[in-house]
C-alpha positions as CSV (number, residue, x, y, z in Angstrom):
1,M,135.2,81.7,113.6
2,I,132.1,79.9,114.2
3,K,132.3,79.9,118.1
4,I,132.5,83.4,117.9
5,F,129.5,84.0,115.8
6,L,127.4,81.7,117.9
7,S,128.8,83.9,120.9
8,I,127.2,86.8,119.3
9,A,123.8,84.4,118.4
10,I,123.5,84.7,122.3
11,L,124.3,87.9,122.9
12,F,121.7,88.8,120.6
13,I,118.6,86.5,121.2
14,S,119.3,88.0,125.2
15,L,119.5,91.8,124.1
16,H,116.1,92.3,123.8
17,A,112.6,90.4,124.3
18,N,110.9,92.5,120.9
19,E,113.0,92.6,118.0
20,V,114.1,91.8,114.9
21,N,117.7,91.1,113.7
22,I,118.8,92.3,110.6
23,Y,122.0,91.0,108.3
24,T,122.4,93.5,105.4
25,H,124.3,94.6,102.8
26,R,123.0,98.0,102.5
27,H,124.8,100.7,103.5
28,Y,123.0,103.9,103.0
29,P,121.2,107.0,105.0
30,S,118.1,105.5,104.2
31,D,117.8,102.8,105.4
32,K,118.9,104.4,109.2
33,I,116.2,106.3,109.0
34,L,113.7,103.7,108.1
35,F,115.4,100.9,111.0
36,K,114.7,104.2,113.6
37,K,110.9,104.6,112.3
38,F,110.0,101.2,112.2
39,T,110.7,100.9,116.0
40,Q,109.0,104.3,116.9
41,K,106.2,103.1,115.1
42,T,106.0,99.2,116.4
43,G,107.9,99.7,119.4
44,I,110.5,96.1,118.6
45,K,113.9,96.9,118.6
46,I,116.5,96.2,115.1
47,N,119.3,94.9,115.8
48,V,121.8,95.5,112.5
49,V,125.0,93.2,111.6
50,Q,126.4,94.5,108.7
51,A,128.8,93.6,105.7
52,N,129.5,92.9,102.2
53,S,127.3,90.2,100.3
54,D,129.9,87.6,100.3
55,Q,130.4,87.6,104.0
56,I,126.8,87.7,104.8
57,M,125.8,84.9,103.1
58,K,128.5,82.7,104.5
59,R,128.0,84.0,107.7
60,L,124.4,83.3,107.2
61,E,125.6,79.4,106.2
62,E,128.1,78.9,108.8
63,E,126.0,80.0,111.4
64,G,122.9,77.8,110.0
65,K,119.9,77.0,112.6
66,Y,122.1,79.0,116.0
67,S,121.9,82.3,113.4
68,P,120.2,85.2,114.9
69,A,119.6,86.6,112.0
70,D,114.9,86.9,111.2
71,L,116.3,88.6,107.8
72,L,118.2,89.4,105.3
73,L,118.9,92.6,103.0
74,T,120.9,92.7,100.2
75,V,120.8,94.3,96.4
76,D,120.8,92.6,93.5
77,V,118.1,89.8,92.8
78,G,121.0,87.7,92.1
79,R,122.1,87.7,95.2
80,L,118.5,87.1,96.3
81,Y,118.2,84.2,94.0
82,L,121.3,82.6,95.4
83,A,120.5,82.3,99.0
84,K,117.2,80.8,97.7
85,E,119.7,78.1,96.4
86,K,121.5,77.9,99.3
87,D,118.7,77.5,101.1
88,L,118.6,80.6,103.6
89,F,115.4,81.5,103.2
90,Q,111.9,80.4,104.0
91,P,108.7,81.2,102.3
92,I,105.8,83.5,104.0
93,K,103.1,84.8,103.0
94,S,101.6,88.8,103.2
95,K,98.4,89.9,101.6
96,F,99.7,93.0,101.4
97,L,103.0,92.5,99.8
98,E,101.2,90.1,97.1
99,E,98.8,93.6,96.4
100,V,101.1,96.0,96.4
101,I,104.7,94.5,94.7
102,P,104.2,93.3,91.2
103,L,104.9,89.5,90.8
104,N,108.2,90.0,88.2
105,L,109.3,92.4,91.5
106,R,109.4,89.1,94.0
107,D,109.9,85.5,94.6
108,K,106.8,83.2,93.5
109,E,106.9,81.0,96.2
110,G,107.6,83.6,98.6
111,Y,110.9,83.9,100.1
112,W,112.5,87.1,98.9
113,F,110.9,90.6,98.1
114,G,112.1,93.5,96.6
115,V,112.1,96.4,98.7
116,T,113.4,99.0,95.7
117,K,114.2,99.3,91.9
118,R,116.8,101.0,90.3
119,A,117.4,101.0,86.5
120,R,120.3,100.2,85.0
121,V,120.8,103.1,82.1
122,L,123.2,105.1,79.7
123,V,125.1,108.3,80.7
124,Y,125.7,110.0,78.2
125,N,128.9,113.0,78.3
126,L,126.4,116.2,76.5
127,D,129.4,117.4,75.0
128,T,130.2,114.8,72.8
129,V,127.1,112.6,72.4
130,N,123.2,113.4,70.8
131,P,120.5,111.4,73.2
132,K,118.9,111.1,69.6
133,S,121.8,109.0,68.7
134,L,121.4,106.6,71.4
135,S,118.6,103.4,70.6
136,T,119.4,100.1,72.8
137,Y,121.8,98.2,74.3
138,E,122.3,95.6,71.6
139,A,123.1,99.3,69.9
140,L,126.8,99.5,72.5
141,T,128.6,97.0,69.6
142,N,128.2,99.4,66.7
143,K,131.9,99.9,65.4
144,D,130.9,103.5,66.4
145,Y,131.2,103.4,69.7
146,K,134.8,102.0,69.7
147,G,137.1,103.2,72.1
148,A,134.0,105.3,73.8
149,I,132.2,102.8,76.5
150,L,132.9,102.6,80.3
151,T,131.2,100.3,82.7
152,Q,132.4,98.0,86.0
153,T,134.2,94.5,85.5
154,S,132.7,91.3,85.0
155,T,132.9,90.8,88.4
156,N,129.9,93.7,89.3
157,I,126.5,91.8,90.5
158,Y,125.2,94.7,88.4
159,N,126.8,93.5,84.9
160,Q,126.1,90.1,85.9
161,S,122.1,90.6,86.1
162,L,121.9,92.7,82.6
163,L,124.1,90.2,80.9
164,A,122.0,87.6,82.2
165,S,118.2,89.1,80.8
166,F,120.3,88.5,77.6
167,I,120.4,85.1,78.3
168,A,116.9,84.7,79.4
169,H,115.3,87.0,76.5
170,Y,117.4,86.2,73.4
171,G,119.7,82.8,74.5
172,E,123.5,82.4,75.1
173,E,124.5,82.7,71.2
174,K,123.4,86.4,71.3
175,A,124.4,87.1,74.4
176,K,128.0,86.2,73.8
177,A,127.7,88.3,70.4
178,W,126.7,91.1,72.6
179,A,129.4,90.8,75.4
180,K,132.2,90.8,73.2
181,G,130.7,93.5,70.4
182,V,130.7,95.9,74.1
183,S,133.7,94.7,75.7
184,E,135.4,95.5,71.8
185,N,134.4,99.4,72.6
186,F,135.6,99.7,75.8
187,A,137.6,103.5,76.5
188,R,139.5,101.8,78.9
189,K,139.7,98.3,81.2
190,P,136.9,98.3,83.6
191,T,137.9,100.2,86.8
192,G,136.1,101.2,89.3
193,G,132.1,101.8,90.7
194,D,129.2,103.4,88.5
195,R,129.9,106.6,89.9
196,D,133.7,106.9,89.1
197,Q,132.5,105.8,85.3
198,M,130.7,109.0,85.3
199,R,133.7,111.2,86.8
200,A,135.9,109.7,84.1
201,L,132.8,109.9,81.2
202,A,132.5,114.0,82.5
203,A,135.9,114.6,82.5
204,G,136.1,113.3,78.1
205,V,137.7,110.0,79.0
206,A,134.1,108.4,77.0
207,K,131.4,109.6,75.6
208,I,128.7,106.9,77.2
209,A,128.7,104.8,80.4
210,I,126.5,102.7,81.8
211,V,125.3,102.7,85.2
212,N,122.3,102.6,87.8
213,T,120.5,105.5,88.1
214,Y,120.7,106.1,91.8
215,Y,123.9,106.3,91.4
216,V,123.4,109.5,89.4
217,G,121.0,110.7,91.9
218,Q,124.1,109.9,94.6
219,L,126.0,112.8,92.2
220,M,123.5,115.0,92.0
221,N,122.6,115.3,95.6
222,S,126.6,115.1,97.2
223,K,128.2,117.3,99.3
224,N,131.7,117.1,97.4
225,F,131.0,120.1,94.2
226,S,133.3,118.2,92.1
227,D,130.4,115.3,91.5
228,K,128.0,118.2,92.0
229,A,129.6,119.5,88.9
230,V,129.9,116.3,86.9
231,T,126.4,115.6,86.4
232,E,126.3,119.1,85.3
233,R,127.8,117.8,82.4
234,I,126.4,113.8,81.7
235,G,122.3,113.3,80.5
236,I,120.3,110.1,80.9
237,F,119.0,107.7,78.8
238,F,116.6,104.8,79.0
239,P,116.7,102.6,76.5
240,N,114.8,100.3,74.9
241,Q,112.1,102.4,75.1
242,G,110.3,101.4,71.1
243,E,106.9,99.9,70.7
244,N,108.7,96.3,69.7
245,E,111.3,96.8,72.2
246,R,112.1,95.2,76.1
247,G,112.3,98.5,77.9
248,T,114.7,99.3,80.6
249,H,116.5,96.7,82.6
250,I,115.9,97.3,85.9
251,N,117.0,95.0,89.0
252,I,115.8,95.4,93.2
253,S,117.0,95.5,96.7
254,G,115.8,92.7,98.2
255,I,114.6,91.0,101.2
256,G,113.5,87.6,103.3
257,V,113.5,85.5,105.7
258,T,115.9,83.6,107.1
259,K,115.4,80.0,107.3
260,Y,115.8,79.9,110.7
261,A,114.2,83.6,111.6
262,K,113.6,83.1,115.7
263,N,111.9,86.4,115.2
264,R,109.6,85.7,112.6
265,D,106.2,87.9,112.7
266,N,108.5,90.8,113.6
267,A,110.4,89.8,110.3
268,I,107.6,89.5,108.1
269,K,105.7,92.8,110.1
270,F,109.3,95.4,109.1
271,I,109.4,93.5,105.5
272,E,105.3,95.2,105.3
273,F,106.7,98.3,106.5
274,L,109.0,98.6,103.6
275,C,107.3,98.3,101.2
276,S,104.5,100.8,102.6
277,P,104.0,104.3,101.2
278,E,105.6,105.8,104.0
279,A,109.0,103.7,103.8
280,Q,108.7,103.7,99.8
281,K,108.9,107.3,99.6
282,I,112.0,107.7,102.1
283,F,114.0,105.4,99.8
284,S,113.3,107.6,96.1
285,E,114.0,110.7,98.0
286,V,116.4,109.8,100.2
287,N,118.7,106.9,98.2
288,Y,117.0,108.1,94.6
289,E,115.2,104.6,94.3
290,Y,112.9,103.9,92.5
291,P,109.2,102.4,94.3
292,V,108.2,98.6,94.4
293,N,105.1,99.8,95.7
294,K,103.2,99.9,92.5
295,N,100.8,102.7,94.2
296,V,104.2,104.5,95.5
297,A,104.7,107.8,92.8
298,P,108.7,108.3,92.4
299,S,110.4,111.5,93.8
300,K,110.5,114.5,92.5
301,L,114.0,114.1,91.6
302,L,112.8,110.8,89.8
303,E,109.9,112.0,88.0
304,S,111.9,114.8,86.5
305,W,114.0,112.4,84.3
306,G,111.2,111.1,82.7
307,S,108.7,108.0,82.9
308,F,109.6,105.4,81.3
309,K,108.9,101.8,80.2
310,E,110.7,99.0,81.9
311,D,111.6,95.4,81.1
312,S,108.4,93.2,82.8
313,I,111.0,89.8,82.6
314,Q,110.6,87.8,85.9
315,L,113.7,88.8,87.8
316,Y,114.5,85.5,89.0
317,K,115.2,84.4,85.8
318,L,118.2,86.8,85.8
319,G,119.8,84.6,89.2
320,E,118.5,81.8,87.4
321,N,121.1,82.6,84.3
322,N,124.1,84.5,86.5
323,A,126.4,81.4,86.3
324,K,125.9,81.7,82.2
325,A,126.8,85.4,82.3
326,V,129.5,84.9,84.5
327,K,130.6,82.1,82.1
328,I,130.1,84.4,79.0
329,F,132.6,86.9,80.3
330,N,135.2,85.5,81.0
331,E,134.7,83.6,77.8
332,V,134.5,87.0,75.6
333,G,137.6,88.9,77.8
334,W,135.0,91.4,79.6
335,K,137.5,91.6,82.7
């Protein structure tokens, strides 16, 4: 297998003198638009290898110093933290990135940077839930929600990071109590992705689902009539908005320069491009993700959902507590 990787590496390196090679877990139309625009603006050719996060990470490890990859682009800070722990990144310095990206959305040593934000929110069935009855993530353990909650499995990195945020804020004991309480209120055994939770919610399977905001946008703008119809039956609620509450949990898609990048300067240029106002608007308008650039406003669709207070926790803490979150999920039986 490593021989195949090496042969591909040689092919990559020989393709173009002015290039940048990206390993990515993302699979969105917004990214294809941005790859094309970057090449048009800079003349730098982009070569892309796309696979799931585990495959990409394993590939980087096996290729080592022979890897053609200059950049790793993936979703969720848990994966970025793991890539740094596995020594797959190198630190970079960029005055622009440090100025426009808040510190909690990037590695303090420059190993990785957020390029988009997504909030993990509550969506609710408009026919069965009064949004005034909703408040916090913590309230989801109430017996009133018995048989009312939908979400993904405990193997889902988004749920792992949400639980990791509880550990970081409140400690393992309270995090475990929360995970146990929520799992006891499931409407069904966790199955499917975030869009599947919303489809089931609209069909009356449950009252509340925990999902990422950009999936709501994807359903709203789907070419599938039935998916668009789903969004007419659900509402969006941003939890933990009280004065003394932590704010809604957010996570990122992020990127880092690989340890053995052959095109380091081009890689830095690409990260800076992704965080430019032009690129941030495309992420927001095409894939319904929130900008990480603090000087860029969200798209009109995202603004229509209302402003909200974000949890300002340093995101590396989510990766730091991921293993504990997985352990707790297993202990409480969150499948």
